[in-house]
PDB file of N, CA, C and O in Angstrom:
ATOM      1  N   MET A   1      11.346 -19.983  -1.675  1.00  0.00           N
ATOM      2  CA  MET A   1      10.777 -18.363  -1.183  1.00  0.00           C
ATOM      3  C   MET A   1      10.593 -18.500  -0.046  1.00  0.00           C
ATOM      4  O   MET A   1       9.781 -19.366   0.281  1.00  0.00           O
ATOM      5  N   SER A   2      11.415 -17.535   1.232  1.00  0.00           N
ATOM      6  CA  SER A   2      11.291 -17.818   2.421  1.00  0.00           C
ATOM      7  C   SER A   2       9.867 -16.833   2.656  1.00  0.00           C
ATOM      8  O   SER A   2       9.028 -16.321   1.913  1.00  0.00           O
ATOM      9  N   ILE A   3      10.082 -16.881   3.905  1.00  0.00           N
ATOM     10  CA  ILE A   3       8.484 -16.624   4.497  1.00  0.00           C
ATOM     11  C   ILE A   3       8.341 -15.399   4.551  1.00  0.00           C
ATOM     12  O   ILE A   3       7.258 -14.856   4.336  1.00  0.00           O
ATOM     13  N   GLU A   4       9.668 -14.627   4.917  1.00  0.00           N
ATOM     14  CA  GLU A   4      10.052 -13.025   4.620  1.00  0.00           C
ATOM     15  C   GLU A   4       9.977 -12.476   3.655  1.00  0.00           C
ATOM     16  O   GLU A   4       9.346 -11.428   3.517  1.00  0.00           O
ATOM     17  N   GLU A   5      10.954 -13.386   2.276  1.00  0.00           N
ATOM     18  CA  GLU A   5      10.174 -13.297   1.083  1.00  0.00           C
ATOM     19  C   GLU A   5       9.073 -13.093   0.598  1.00  0.00           C
ATOM     20  O   GLU A   5       8.954 -12.056  -0.056  1.00  0.00           O
ATOM     21  N   LYS A   6       7.672 -14.159   0.767  1.00  0.00           N
ATOM     22  CA  LYS A   6       6.854 -13.807   0.573  1.00  0.00           C
ATOM     23  C   LYS A   6       5.983 -12.618   1.410  1.00  0.00           C
ATOM     24  O   LYS A   6       4.879 -12.162   1.112  1.00  0.00           O
ATOM     25  N   TYR A   7       6.863 -12.267   2.571  1.00  0.00           N
ATOM     26  CA  TYR A   7       6.103 -11.315   3.397  1.00  0.00           C
ATOM     27  C   TYR A   7       6.164  -9.833   2.320  1.00  0.00           C
ATOM     28  O   TYR A   7       5.127  -9.267   1.975  1.00  0.00           O
ATOM     29  N   LYS A   8       6.569  -9.694   2.195  1.00  0.00           N
ATOM     30  CA  LYS A   8       7.371  -8.506   1.111  1.00  0.00           C
ATOM     31  C   LYS A   8       6.655  -8.156   0.517  1.00  0.00           C
ATOM     32  O   LYS A   8       5.878  -7.206   0.606  1.00  0.00           O
ATOM     33  N   LYS A   9       6.896  -9.218  -0.496  1.00  0.00           N
ATOM     34  CA  LYS A   9       6.249  -9.734  -1.664  1.00  0.00           C
ATOM     35  C   LYS A   9       4.517  -9.154  -1.844  1.00  0.00           C
ATOM     36  O   LYS A   9       4.005  -8.669  -2.853  1.00  0.00           O
ATOM     37  N   LYS A  10       3.988  -9.365  -0.714  1.00  0.00           N
ATOM     38  CA  LYS A  10       2.562  -9.761  -0.532  1.00  0.00           C
ATOM     39  C   LYS A  10       2.084  -8.107   0.001  1.00  0.00           C
ATOM     40  O   LYS A  10       1.023  -7.512  -0.184  1.00  0.00           O
ATOM     41  N   ASN A  11       3.617  -7.584   0.880  1.00  0.00           N
ATOM     42  CA  ASN A  11       3.047  -6.338   1.485  1.00  0.00           C
ATOM     43  C   ASN A  11       4.073  -5.022  -0.036  1.00  0.00           C
ATOM     44  O   ASN A  11       4.622  -3.937   0.150  1.00  0.00           O
ATOM     45  N   VAL A  12       3.929  -5.712  -1.145  1.00  0.00           N
ATOM     46  CA  VAL A  12       4.061  -4.884  -2.194  1.00  0.00           C
ATOM     47  C   VAL A  12       2.713  -4.771  -3.209  1.00  0.00           C
ATOM     48  O   VAL A  12       2.257  -3.753  -3.729  1.00  0.00           O
ATOM     49  N   ASP A  13       2.222  -6.188  -3.314  1.00  0.00           N
ATOM     50  CA  ASP A  13       0.998  -6.046  -4.162  1.00  0.00           C
ATOM     51  C   ASP A  13       0.109  -5.482  -3.752  1.00  0.00           C
ATOM     52  O   ASP A  13      -0.785  -5.279  -4.573  1.00  0.00           O
ATOM     53  N   ILE A  14      -0.161  -4.829  -2.003  1.00  0.00           N
ATOM     54  CA  ILE A  14      -0.777  -4.759  -1.946  1.00  0.00           C
ATOM     55  C   ILE A  14      -0.835  -3.594  -1.686  1.00  0.00           C
ATOM     56  O   ILE A  14      -1.896  -3.068  -1.350  1.00  0.00           O
ATOM     57  N   GLN A  15       0.616  -2.754  -1.813  1.00  0.00           N
ATOM     58  CA  GLN A  15       0.077  -1.421  -1.634  1.00  0.00           C
ATOM     59  C   GLN A  15      -0.458  -0.642  -2.866  1.00  0.00           C
ATOM     60  O   GLN A  15      -1.214   0.327  -2.946  1.00  0.00           O
ATOM     61  N   GLN A  16       0.527  -1.781  -4.293  1.00  0.00           N
ATOM     62  CA  GLN A  16       0.172  -1.497  -5.474  1.00  0.00           C
ATOM     63  C   GLN A  16      -1.517  -1.217  -5.638  1.00  0.00           C
ATOM     64  O   GLN A  16      -1.809  -0.304  -6.409  1.00  0.00           O
ATOM     65  N   HIS A  17      -2.194  -1.650  -5.235  1.00  0.00           N
ATOM     66  CA  HIS A  17      -3.534  -2.211  -5.139  1.00  0.00           C
ATOM     67  C   HIS A  17      -4.295  -0.867  -4.715  1.00  0.00           C
ATOM     68  O   HIS A  17      -5.193  -0.282  -5.320  1.00  0.00           O
ATOM     69  N   VAL A  18      -3.418  -0.413  -2.992  1.00  0.00           N
ATOM     70  CA  VAL A  18      -4.084   0.757  -2.559  1.00  0.00           C
ATOM     71  C   VAL A  18      -3.850   2.217  -3.459  1.00  0.00           C
ATOM     72  O   VAL A  18      -4.678   3.051  -3.825  1.00  0.00           O
ATOM     73  N   ARG A  19      -2.232   2.148  -3.669  1.00  0.00           N
ATOM     74  CA  ARG A  19      -2.152   3.273  -5.079  1.00  0.00           C
ATOM     75  C   ARG A  19      -3.578   3.092  -6.052  1.00  0.00           C
ATOM     76  O   ARG A  19      -4.547   3.848  -6.135  1.00  0.00           O
ATOM     77  N   SER A  20      -3.391   2.197  -6.527  1.00  0.00           N
ATOM     78  CA  SER A  20      -4.347   1.561  -7.420  1.00  0.00           C
ATOM     79  C   SER A  20      -6.139   2.771  -7.059  1.00  0.00           C
ATOM     80  O   SER A  20      -6.716   3.620  -7.739  1.00  0.00           O
ATOM     81  N   GLU A  21      -6.373   2.214  -5.772  1.00  0.00           N
ATOM     82  CA  GLU A  21      -7.524   2.444  -5.345  1.00  0.00           C
ATOM     83  C   GLU A  21      -7.540   3.667  -5.363  1.00  0.00           C
ATOM     84  O   GLU A  21      -8.617   4.121  -5.750  1.00  0.00           O
ATOM     85  N   MET A  22      -6.446   4.728  -4.988  1.00  0.00           N
ATOM     86  CA  MET A  22      -6.259   6.265  -4.205  1.00  0.00           C
ATOM     87  C   MET A  22      -5.906   6.437  -6.345  1.00  0.00           C
ATOM     88  O   MET A  22      -5.917   7.666  -6.413  1.00  0.00           O
ATOM     89  N   GLU A  23      -5.811   6.256  -6.895  1.00  0.00           N
ATOM     90  CA  GLU A  23      -6.079   6.763  -8.601  1.00  0.00           C
ATOM     91  C   GLU A  23      -7.897   6.912  -8.707  1.00  0.00           C
ATOM     92  O   GLU A  23      -8.768   7.742  -8.968  1.00  0.00           O
ATOM     93  N   ASN A  24      -7.726   5.508  -8.309  1.00  0.00           N
ATOM     94  CA  ASN A  24      -9.610   5.602  -8.545  1.00  0.00           C
ATOM     95  C   ASN A  24     -10.577   6.325  -8.234  1.00  0.00           C
ATOM     96  O   ASN A  24     -11.682   6.365  -8.776  1.00  0.00           O
ATOM     97  N   ILE A  25     -10.078   7.099  -7.086  1.00  0.00           N
ATOM     98  CA  ILE A  25     -10.590   8.269  -5.951  1.00  0.00           C
ATOM     99  C   ILE A  25     -11.056   9.301  -6.926  1.00  0.00           C
ATOM    100  O   ILE A  25     -12.114   9.760  -7.356  1.00  0.00           O
ATOM    101  N   LYS A  26      -9.142   9.521  -7.139  1.00  0.00           N
ATOM    102  CA  LYS A  26      -8.773  10.704  -8.119  1.00  0.00           C
ATOM    103  C   LYS A  26      -9.891  10.649  -9.629  1.00  0.00           C
ATOM    104  O   LYS A  26     -10.372  11.747  -9.910  1.00  0.00           O
ATOM    105  N   LYS A  27     -10.153   9.880 -10.232  1.00  0.00           N
ATOM    106  CA  LYS A  27     -11.164   9.948 -11.390  1.00  0.00           C
ATOM    107  C   LYS A  27     -11.930   9.293 -10.744  1.00  0.00           C
ATOM    108  O   LYS A  27     -11.664   8.091 -10.738  1.00  0.00           O
ATOM    109  N   GLY A  28     -13.206   9.742  -9.916  1.00  0.00           N
ATOM    110  CA  GLY A  28     -14.231   9.665  -9.673  1.00  0.00           C
ATOM    111  C   GLY A  28     -14.245   8.032  -9.926  1.00  0.00           C
ATOM    112  O   GLY A  28     -14.667   8.178 -11.073  1.00  0.00           O
ATOM    113  N   ILE A  29     -14.166   7.022  -9.839  1.00  0.00           N
ATOM    114  CA  ILE A  29     -14.338   5.845  -9.697  1.00  0.00           C
ATOM    115  C   ILE A  29     -14.801   5.201  -9.074  1.00  0.00           C
ATOM    116  O   ILE A  29     -15.719   4.477  -9.460  1.00  0.00           O
ATOM    117  N   SER A  30     -14.231   5.209  -7.548  1.00  0.00           N
ATOM    118  CA  SER A  30     -14.399   5.004  -6.352  1.00  0.00           C
ATOM    119  C   SER A  30     -15.081   5.676  -5.437  1.00  0.00           C
ATOM    120  O   SER A  30     -15.759   6.663  -5.725  1.00  0.00           O
ATOM    121  N   LYS A  31     -14.999   5.343  -4.595  1.00  0.00           N
ATOM    122  CA  LYS A  31     -15.829   6.104  -3.326  1.00  0.00           C
ATOM    123  C   LYS A  31     -15.334   5.885  -1.910  1.00  0.00           C
ATOM    124  O   LYS A  31     -16.108   5.836  -0.954  1.00  0.00           O
ATOM    125  N   LYS A  32     -14.201   5.773  -1.821  1.00  0.00           N
ATOM    126  CA  LYS A  32     -13.673   4.774  -0.558  1.00  0.00           C
ATOM    127  C   LYS A  32     -13.057   6.775  -0.358  1.00  0.00           C
ATOM    128  O   LYS A  32     -13.296   7.812  -0.977  1.00  0.00           O
ATOM    129  N   ASN A  33     -12.231   6.409   0.820  1.00  0.00           N
ATOM    130  CA  ASN A  33     -12.027   6.975   1.868  1.00  0.00           C
ATOM    131  C   ASN A  33     -10.476   7.371   1.370  1.00  0.00           C
ATOM    132  O   ASN A  33      -9.524   6.638   1.636  1.00  0.00           O
ATOM    133  N   LEU A  34     -10.360   8.412   0.738  1.00  0.00           N
ATOM    134  CA  LEU A  34      -8.888   8.857   0.413  1.00  0.00           C
ATOM    135  C   LEU A  34      -8.080   9.091   1.597  1.00  0.00           C
ATOM    136  O   LEU A  34      -6.892   8.876   1.358  1.00  0.00           O
ATOM    137  N   VAL A  35      -8.318   9.472   2.842  1.00  0.00           N
ATOM    138  CA  VAL A  35      -7.517  10.074   3.917  1.00  0.00           C
ATOM    139  C   VAL A  35      -7.044   8.137   4.606  1.00  0.00           C
ATOM    140  O   VAL A  35      -5.943   7.688   4.926  1.00  0.00           O
ATOM    141  N   GLN A  36      -8.266   7.537   4.598  1.00  0.00           N
ATOM    142  CA  GLN A  36      -7.964   6.108   5.386  1.00  0.00           C
ATOM    143  C   GLN A  36      -7.144   5.194   4.232  1.00  0.00           C
ATOM    144  O   GLN A  36      -6.397   4.244   4.467  1.00  0.00           O
ATOM    145  N   LEU A  37      -7.426   5.639   3.194  1.00  0.00           N
ATOM    146  CA  LEU A  37      -6.058   4.812   1.993  1.00  0.00           C
ATOM    147  C   LEU A  37      -4.502   4.854   2.608  1.00  0.00           C
ATOM    148  O   LEU A  37      -3.701   3.962   2.885  1.00  0.00           O
ATOM    149  N   ASN A  38      -4.450   6.451   2.699  1.00  0.00           N
ATOM    150  CA  ASN A  38      -3.185   6.963   2.900  1.00  0.00           C
ATOM    151  C   ASN A  38      -2.507   6.481   4.236  1.00  0.00           C
ATOM    152  O   ASN A  38      -1.298   6.300   4.378  1.00  0.00           O
ATOM    153  N   VAL A  39      -3.659   6.267   5.369  1.00  0.00           N
ATOM    154  CA  VAL A  39      -3.332   5.816   6.343  1.00  0.00           C
ATOM    155  C   VAL A  39      -3.058   4.408   6.213  1.00  0.00           C
ATOM    156  O   VAL A  39      -2.106   4.199   6.965  1.00  0.00           O
ATOM    157  N   ILE A  40      -3.478   3.071   5.513  1.00  0.00           N
ATOM    158  CA  ILE A  40      -3.236   2.170   5.237  1.00  0.00           C
ATOM    159  C   ILE A  40      -1.728   2.346   4.759  1.00  0.00           C
ATOM    160  O   ILE A  40      -0.804   1.832   5.390  1.00  0.00           O
ATOM    161  N   LEU A  41      -1.522   3.143   3.543  1.00  0.00           N
ATOM    162  CA  LEU A  41      -0.443   3.133   2.559  1.00  0.00           C
ATOM    163  C   LEU A  41       0.956   2.968   3.605  1.00  0.00           C
ATOM    164  O   LEU A  41       1.973   2.275   3.640  1.00  0.00           O
ATOM    165  N   ASP A  42       0.191   4.279   4.576  1.00  0.00           N
ATOM    166  CA  ASP A  42       1.737   4.923   5.056  1.00  0.00           C
ATOM    167  C   ASP A  42       2.028   3.082   6.014  1.00  0.00           C
ATOM    168  O   ASP A  42       2.887   2.217   5.848  1.00  0.00           O
ATOM    169  N   GLU A  43       0.928   3.174   6.893  1.00  0.00           N
ATOM    170  CA  GLU A  43       1.498   1.586   7.906  1.00  0.00           C
ATOM    171  C   GLU A  43       1.931   0.538   7.305  1.00  0.00           C
ATOM    172  O   GLU A  43       2.486  -0.336   7.971  1.00  0.00           O
ATOM    173  N   LEU A  44       1.733   0.368   5.588  1.00  0.00           N
ATOM    174  CA  LEU A  44       1.677  -0.647   4.433  1.00  0.00           C
ATOM    175  C   LEU A  44       3.651  -0.752   4.577  1.00  0.00           C
ATOM    176  O   LEU A  44       4.445  -1.583   5.019  1.00  0.00           O
ATOM    177  N   GLU A  45       3.735   0.438   4.000  1.00  0.00           N
ATOM    178  CA  GLU A  45       5.610   1.104   3.942  1.00  0.00           C
ATOM    179  C   GLU A  45       6.370   1.135   5.333  1.00  0.00           C
ATOM    180  O   GLU A  45       7.568   1.384   5.197  1.00  0.00           O
ATOM    181  N   LYS A  46       5.921   0.926   6.738  1.00  0.00           N
ATOM    182  CA  LYS A  46       6.882   1.337   7.974  1.00  0.00           C
ATOM    183  C   LYS A  46       6.437  -0.542   8.089  1.00  0.00           C
ATOM    184  O   LYS A  46       7.377  -1.220   7.673  1.00  0.00           O
ATOM    185  N   THR A  47       5.760  -1.015   8.353  1.00  0.00           N
ATOM    186  CA  THR A  47       5.835  -2.076   7.853  1.00  0.00           C
ATOM    187  C   THR A  47       6.575  -3.475   7.424  1.00  0.00           C
ATOM    188  O   THR A  47       6.645  -4.650   7.784  1.00  0.00           O
ATOM    189  N   LEU A  48       7.135  -2.496   6.318  1.00  0.00           N
ATOM    190  CA  LEU A  48       7.654  -3.483   4.772  1.00  0.00           C
ATOM    191  C   LEU A  48       9.132  -4.035   5.459  1.00  0.00           C
ATOM    192  O   LEU A  48       9.428  -5.210   5.243  1.00  0.00           O
ATOM    193  N   ASN A  49       9.849  -3.380   6.098  1.00  0.00           N
ATOM    194  CA  ASN A  49      11.285  -3.840   6.862  1.00  0.00           C
ATOM    195  C   ASN A  49      10.990  -3.843   8.352  1.00  0.00           C
ATOM    196  O   ASN A  49      11.804  -4.521   8.978  1.00  0.00           O
ATOM    197  N   ASN A  50       9.853  -3.150   9.243  1.00  0.00           N
ATOM    198  CA  ASN A  50       9.871  -3.735  10.312  1.00  0.00           C
ATOM    199  C   ASN A  50       8.496  -4.320  10.655  1.00  0.00           C
ATOM    200  O   ASN A  50       7.723  -3.431  11.012  1.00  0.00           O
ATOM    201  N   LYS A  51       8.090  -5.246  10.655  1.00  0.00           N
ATOM    202  CA  LYS A  51       7.004  -6.073  10.568  1.00  0.00           C
ATOM    203  C   LYS A  51       6.648  -5.886  12.306  1.00  0.00           C
ATOM    204  O   LYS A  51       5.495  -6.151  12.647  1.00  0.00           O
ATOM    205  N   CYS A  52       7.344  -5.569  13.059  1.00  0.00           N
ATOM    206  CA  CYS A  52       6.560  -5.604  15.044  1.00  0.00           C
ATOM    207  C   CYS A  52       5.929  -3.776  15.147  1.00  0.00           C
ATOM    208  O   CYS A  52       5.698  -3.027  16.096  1.00  0.00           O
ATOM    209  N   LEU A  53       5.865  -3.682  14.160  1.00  0.00           N
ATOM    210  CA  LEU A  53       5.087  -2.377  14.276  1.00  0.00           C
ATOM    211  C   LEU A  53       3.114  -2.523  14.333  1.00  0.00           C
ATOM    212  O   LEU A  53       2.603  -2.846  13.261  1.00  0.00           O
ATOM    213  N   PRO A  54       2.102  -2.273  15.596  1.00  0.00           N
ATOM    214  CA  PRO A  54       0.768  -2.652  15.112  1.00  0.00           C
ATOM    215  C   PRO A  54       0.555  -1.998  13.911  1.00  0.00           C
ATOM    216  O   PRO A  54       1.230  -1.138  13.344  1.00  0.00           O
ATOM    217  N   LEU A  55      -0.462  -2.525  13.615  1.00  0.00           N
ATOM    218  CA  LEU A  55      -1.765  -1.988  12.098  1.00  0.00           C
ATOM    219  C   LEU A  55      -2.780  -1.719  13.188  1.00  0.00           C
ATOM    220  O   LEU A  55      -3.352  -2.380  14.054  1.00  0.00           O
ATOM    221  N   SER A  56      -2.753  -0.270  12.708  1.00  0.00           N
ATOM    222  CA  SER A  56      -4.340   0.231  12.610  1.00  0.00           C
ATOM    223  C   SER A  56      -5.654   0.432  11.463  1.00  0.00           C
ATOM    224  O   SER A  56      -6.762   0.967  11.444  1.00  0.00           O
ATOM    225  N   TYR A  57      -4.928  -0.214  10.706  1.00  0.00           N
ATOM    226  CA  TYR A  57      -5.928  -0.066   9.784  1.00  0.00           C
ATOM    227  C   TYR A  57      -7.006  -1.186   9.618  1.00  0.00           C
ATOM    228  O   TYR A  57      -8.194  -0.917   9.443  1.00  0.00           O
ATOM    229  N   PRO A  58      -6.514  -2.460   9.684  1.00  0.00           N
ATOM    230  CA  PRO A  58      -7.780  -3.642  10.047  1.00  0.00           C
ATOM    231  C   PRO A  58      -8.807  -2.749  10.986  1.00  0.00           C
ATOM    232  O   PRO A  58      -9.912  -2.942  10.480  1.00  0.00           O
ATOM    233  N   ARG A  59      -8.917  -2.115  11.793  1.00  0.00           N
ATOM    234  CA  ARG A  59      -9.592  -1.477  12.510  1.00  0.00           C
ATOM    235  C   ARG A  59     -10.466  -0.713  11.591  1.00  0.00           C
ATOM    236  O   ARG A  59     -11.570  -0.509  12.097  1.00  0.00           O
ATOM    237  N   ILE A  60     -10.331  -0.253  10.464  1.00  0.00           N
ATOM    238  CA  ILE A  60     -10.643   1.284   9.887  1.00  0.00           C
ATOM    239  C   ILE A  60     -11.606   0.243   8.941  1.00  0.00           C
ATOM    240  O   ILE A  60     -12.817   0.463   8.956  1.00  0.00           O
ATOM    241  N   ILE A  61     -11.126  -0.812   8.173  1.00  0.00           N
ATOM    242  CA  ILE A  61     -11.847  -1.769   7.086  1.00  0.00           C
ATOM    243  C   ILE A  61     -13.371  -2.608   7.938  1.00  0.00           C
ATOM    244  O   ILE A  61     -14.448  -3.005   7.493  1.00  0.00           O
ATOM    245  N   VAL A  62     -12.589  -2.587   9.688  1.00  0.00           N
ATOM    246  CA  VAL A  62     -14.178  -3.798   9.771  1.00  0.00           C
ATOM    247  C   VAL A  62     -15.121  -2.625   9.948  1.00  0.00           C
ATOM    248  O   VAL A  62     -16.227  -2.646   9.407  1.00  0.00           O
ATOM    249  N   ASP A  63     -14.699  -1.545  10.730  1.00  0.00           N
ATOM    250  CA  ASP A  63     -15.529  -0.298  11.175  1.00  0.00           C
ATOM    251  C   ASP A  63     -16.501   0.259  10.069  1.00  0.00           C
ATOM    252  O   ASP A  63     -17.635   0.619  10.385  1.00  0.00           O
ATOM    253  N   SER A  64     -16.069   0.324   8.823  1.00  0.00           N
ATOM    254  CA  SER A  64     -16.444   1.550   7.995  1.00  0.00           C
ATOM    255  C   SER A  64     -16.619   0.783   6.249  1.00  0.00           C
ATOM    256  O   SER A  64     -17.393   1.175   5.375  1.00  0.00           O
ATOM    257  N   TRP A  65     -16.046   0.103   6.194  1.00  0.00           N
ATOM    258  CA  TRP A  65     -15.786  -0.771   4.533  1.00  0.00           C
ATOM    259  C   TRP A  65     -17.281  -1.680   4.650  1.00  0.00           C
ATOM    260  O   TRP A  65     -17.968  -2.148   5.558  1.00  0.00           O
ATOM    261  N   ASP A  66     -17.308  -1.636   3.638  1.00  0.00           N
ATOM    262  CA  ASP A  66     -18.348  -2.981   3.037  1.00  0.00           C
ATOM    263  C   ASP A  66     -17.548  -4.302   2.757  1.00  0.00           C
ATOM    264  O   ASP A  66     -16.552  -4.497   2.059  1.00  0.00           O
ATOM    265  N   PHE A  67     -18.361  -5.205   3.582  1.00  0.00           N
ATOM    266  CA  PHE A  67     -17.615  -6.531   3.335  1.00  0.00           C
ATOM    267  C   PHE A  67     -17.462  -7.041   2.048  1.00  0.00           C
ATOM    268  O   PHE A  67     -16.791  -8.072   2.072  1.00  0.00           O
ATOM    269  N   GLN A  68     -17.833  -6.710   0.915  1.00  0.00           N
ATOM    270  CA  GLN A  68     -17.880  -7.038  -0.281  1.00  0.00           C
ATOM    271  C   GLN A  68     -16.188  -6.515  -0.389  1.00  0.00           C
ATOM    272  O   GLN A  68     -15.388  -7.154  -1.073  1.00  0.00           O
ATOM    273  N   ASP A  69     -15.839  -5.434   0.286  1.00  0.00           N
ATOM    274  CA  ASP A  69     -14.908  -5.027  -0.332  1.00  0.00           C
ATOM    275  C   ASP A  69     -13.442  -5.550   0.174  1.00  0.00           C
ATOM    276  O   ASP A  69     -12.421  -5.180  -0.406  1.00  0.00           O
TER     277      ASP A  69
END
């Protein structure tokens, strides 16, 4: 498997995890910020085919999420 294929697979896996977390918010299971998760998901979708886009979501995670997350 090439590096690009691994990257795309990991990107899709993370997108699925973010969508799952968004569902957990709607069910009341998670207390994460839905707006932040939407930003993360949007950036992941954009970078799936264009890996040169700068990402802003790591800053969201570092600044406001628990280290255990």
